[in-house]
N, C-alpha and C positions, 0 to 999 in steps of 0.2 A: 805732794800726793793729791791735794785738792786741785791743782792745775791740771794734772794728768786726767782726773775724772772729768774736769770741765772740757778738756780737749777731745777725749775719745768717747764719751757717753752722750747720747742724745736723750737727756732725761727730762721728764716732765713731772710736775708735782701732780701725782695721781691720787685724788681723794676718792677712795672707792668704798666706803662703807656708808651708805645712805646719803651721801651728799658730796662726793669726791670732787676734788679739783686738782688739776695737774699743773706743776711748775717745772719748766725745762731745767735740766742740770748740766747741759752741754752748750757749747758756743752756738751762735746763731746758725752757722752753716750746717751743722749736724742735726739741728732741731727741726729742720724742714718746715719753715714757716708756711702757712697756707693750708696745712693738713687739717682735717676735721675729724675729731674723735668725740666719743661720749663715754659715760661710765655710770654704773648703777650698783647699789648694794642689794644683795639677794640673801636675806635670812632664810635658813632652812625651816624656821617656824616663826609665824607672826604672833602667835600666842603661846606662852610657855607657862608651866606651873612653877612652883617654888623649888629652888635647888635642882633645876633641870638644865642639862647641857644642850647646846645647839651650836650651829656654825653660821658664819656669814661669809659669803663669797663677794669679793670686790672684783667686779667684772668690767673689763675695758671693751667698749663697743666701737668697732671701726667703721667709718664712713668713707674716708679717702685719705691718701697720704700714708706715712709710716712713722714709727717711733723706734728708738733704740733702747730706751730705758725709762723708768718712772719711779716716783716716790709718793708716799701718802702720809697723812696725819688724820686719824679718825678719833673723834670725841664720843664718849658715851657717859651715862649716868652711873657713877661708881656706887650709888646707894641701891641700885637695882641689879647691876651686872658686875661681873669680874671677868677679865680676859685671862684665859689659861694657856694660850699659845697662838702662834702664827705660822702658817706653812705657805711657802711660795713654790711655783713649779720648778722641777729639777732642770727643765730646759724651756727656753722661750718657744712660742709657736713657730713652726716652719723654719727652724734654723738650718740653713744649708750645710753648715759644718758641725751640727749637733753640739754647739758650744754651751757650756754651763754658765748661767748669768753670774755676774759678780755682785755680791751684796754690798750695800753701802757701809761705810765705816760705822761701827757701833750699832748696826741694825741686827735684829729688830729691837724696838724699845716698847716695853709694856709698863704703864704706870696706872695701877689700880687705885691709887690714892687720889690723883688728880682726874683720872678717868680719860685716858687716851692711849692709843697705840700708834707707833710709827714704823714704817718699813720702806725699803727702796732697793732697787737693783738696776743694773744696766748691762749692755752687751760687754763681753770681755775685751781686754786690750787687743787691738788689731782686728777685731771683727768689723766687717763692712756691711752687714745686712741690716735691714729694717723689718719691722713687724707690720704685716698688712692683713690683719684679721682680728676678729673678736676673741678674747681669751680671758681666763680667770687669772687676775693679777696676784691675788693672795686669798687665803682662806683663814679667817680668824675664828678661834674657838672661844666660846663664851659659856659661862654658867650663871644662871639666875640666882638671886639671893632670896631672902624670906620676906622682902618688902613688896607690896603691891603697887603697881604704877605702870606708866608707859614710857619707854626709853627711846629717845631719838638717837640714831646712829648717823653722825654728821661729819663730813670732811671739812677741816679748817684750812682754807687756802692761805691764810696769813701767817700761820705758825711756821717756824723754821723746822726743817726736817733733818734732824741729825746735824753733823758738823760739815757735811760735804755738799750742801746745797749752794749753788752759785748765786750770783746776784739775780734777782727776779727780773724777767724780761717782759713783764706785763701781767695783769691779772688773768688774761685769757689768751696767752701767747699762741697756743695751738688750737684755738677755737673749741675748747672743751665746754661747750654751751649746753650740751644735752645731758643733764644730770637727773638721775632717778634716785630719790631718797626713800627711806623706809623707817618703820618703827617696829618695836617688839613690845608686846603687852605682857607684863609679868603678873601672875596671880591666878588663883584657882587651882583645882586639882590637875595633875598632869593627864595627858591623853590616856585613855584606858580602852583596851580592845574588848569587845563582846561578840559572841558568835551564836547564831541560831540556825538550825537546831544543833545540839551538842553531839549527835550521832546520826549516821545515815545507814539505811538498810536497802539493799537491792536484791531482787529475785529474778532469775532467768531460767531458761530451759537449755539444756546441753545442745550445742550446734544450732541454736535458734537465734532469734533477734536479740540485740542488746536491749537491756531494760531502759525505760525512760530516764532522761537526765533529771537530776535534782539540783535545787538551788540552796547554797549556803550563804547566809547573810552576815557580812562582816561590818561591824559598827564601831565608831568612836563614841563611847558613852560619856566622855568628860570633855574638858576644854583642850585647847592646844591643837597641834597637828599630829596625827597618827600615821606614820609610815609603816606599812605591813607587807609581808611576803609570806608565801606558803610553799611547802614541799610535801611529798608523800613517799611512802615506802613500798609501793606496789606498782608493777608494770601495767596492770590492767586498769589503773586509775588515771584520770587526767582532769585538769581544772583550768578554767579560764574566767577572768584573768588570774595571774599568779602573784600579783603585787599591786599596790595602790597607795594612795595618800588620802586621808580623811580629815576634814575639819571637825569642829565640835558638833556632836549629835548627828553626824553624817553616816550613811550606810552605803554599802556596795554589795551587789549580788555576785556570787561566784558560782558558775555552772560546773557541776561535778558529773563526769561521764564515766561509764564502765564499758570495757570491751571484753566480751566473753567468746570471741570468735574461735580461739584455739584452746579454750579451757575445758577441762573435764568436769563431770558432775562432782559436787562436793560443796563444802562450806569453807569460805575464805574470809580473812580479816586483814585490815590495814589501818593505818593512822595518817590523818592529814595534820600537819603541824603548821600553825600560823604564828609567825614571829612578829611580835609587836610589843605592847606594854600592858599586861605581861604576855608570855608565850602561851598559846592555847592549843590543845590537841582535840581532834574530833575522831571518834571511833567509827570505822566503816566496816560493815559486814556484807558479804555476798553469798547467797545460796543459789546453786545451780542444780536444778532438778534433772534427773536422768531422763534421757529421751527414750522412753519405753515404746514398743510397737503399739500401734492403735488397736484397741479392743473392739471386736465385733459386737453389735448389740444382740440382745436375746432374740431367738428365732423359735417360736412355739408352734407346734402342730398337734392336732387331735386325731386319734385313730382308735380302732379296736373296740367298737361298741359291743357290749355283752349284756344279754338279758337271760336271767335264769331264776326259776324255770319258766318256760313259755306258757304253761297252763297251770292254773291254781284254782282252788276253791275260794269262795268269797271269804275275805279277811285274811287269807294267807299272804305271806310276804314274797315279793319279787325283788331280786337284786339286779340293779342296772349299773354298769360300770363303763368307764371310758379311759383311755390312756392319753396323757399330755406329755409330749416330749419337747426338750429344748436343745436345739443343735447350734445355738449361738454362743457368744463369748461372755455374756453377762447373765446374771440371774434374772428371770422374768416371772411375772405373775399372770395367772389366767383365771377368769371367772367362768366356770362351767355351769350352764343353765339347762335344767331338765324340763321339757314340755311333755305333757301327756294329753292326747287329744287336743293339741294346740293350746292348752292352758298351762301357764307357768305352775309347775309342781314344786320345784326346789332349786337351789343354787349353792355352789361351793367355790370359794376362791383358794387357789393353791399357788405356792411359790416353787419354781423349778430351777435348780442350779444348772449351770452349763454342762451339757453332755448327759443329763439325767432325764429319767422318765418317771412320772407319778401316775398312779392309778386312782381315779376319782370314783367313789362308790356311793350310789344312792340306794336306799331301801324304801319300797312303797308297798301298799296293800290297798285293795279295792273290795268293797262289799257287794257291789252290783255285778251280776254276770254280764259278760260281754267281751268284745275284743277292744284292746286299748293300744293306740298308736303312741310310740315313744320317739322323741326327737331331741338330740344333743349335738350342738355344733355342726348341724347339717347332716348328721348321721341318724338314720331312722331304723325302727324295728317295732315288733308287736309282742304282746302277751295276752292270754285269754283267761277270764274268770268264768268258770262253769257253774251252772245251777245244780244244787243238790237234790231237788224234788222231794218226794215223800220219804225217801230212805236216809236222808241226811248224810248220804255218802257222796262221793264224787264219781257218780256213774257216767255222767256225760250222756250225750245223745245216743251213742251206740249201745250203752248199757240199758237205757230205757227201752229201746227197740227190742233188745234181747229179752227183757223181762216180759214185754207185751206178747212176744211170740210164745214164750214158755207158758204164760197164762192161757193163751188160746189153745195150745196143745193140751194142757191139762183139762180144759173144759171139754175138748173133743173126746179125750180118753174117758173122762167121767161119763159123758153121754153114752158112749159105746158100752161101757161096763153096765150101766143101768139098763139098757135095752137087752142085753144078754140075760141079765138077771130076771127080767120080766118073762122072757121066753121060757126060761127054765121052769117057772112056776106054772 
């Protein structure tokens, strides 16, 4: 069985978790000497909390040439980590015949006491293709323990890989000189998501413009690496970005937008869910105001000046009134000012509802006889105060003339009567 693997697999000892190193497991002809490859360990988190799970990708990096199979031995600190599983690809990259790789005998090996993992696979019997690209060779699942420290993930090129590794053909047979190692720090609280604000409110007008965008800040308030993603439950909501990765105390802004283009007036609610550690929900409310027709402003006009009576005795009241009409769409206020003989006499402020007319009334009295000019809002008129003379009545000029005539007539009559009386004697 070992000879068959030696003959048909071009294997290299691939140390892929932080310091890998490959050893070929096939004869020289299939190992394609002169090829140049590299490898690196890629932890999903460089800082983890206690009892936290994470993964490590053992990634093969291609520069030239090709390989047909590989194996690895990865050391770790068992006081800080334990390995919970290893996953290899179901197919190798670019297999022309979609062949499933053959796992090495007894693979994988997980030893959480000594602190190492082993795995290896090669192209199936009869396969003739080689791999000419970068690919993930294996994914190793780890869980941190309750001890604090820094764990190196290191490939051991000198260790035997299972029972199927052939004789070593050199420390660097395929020029695996480009190695990227890594570490994982264990300790401190796990990554924790925090979001600000915890709710969003948008306001818009029906068939109008979309409301301004708002920003949602997503933060990792603890240690480790926080991978987050978000979803929402409303078609009128959108967010950018919708996922990300945050280190300790790092934050990222998410732009939240609302589209009200085809929405009717009313109140709407939705939820944005951000999945991280823990899962966080943000309430979103949207109020769309009805697009009511525009309202015309107040339009006030003044008319109908009335003065009653036009002639009075001193001290008697004169009523002066005017009409204020509103033909606009909103309630308006008007300040009516009364002038008499160009002197401010009085003023009244009135509020007039749309389509209504109000009558503004002034009452004045004057003690001096004479003609008085009235002016309100450009409309003018007059009233007269007449003198009462000796009679204390309101005779006016015509009445006085009549009295004078009567007195003269009486005097003439009296003189005539007296003359007749003298003649008779």
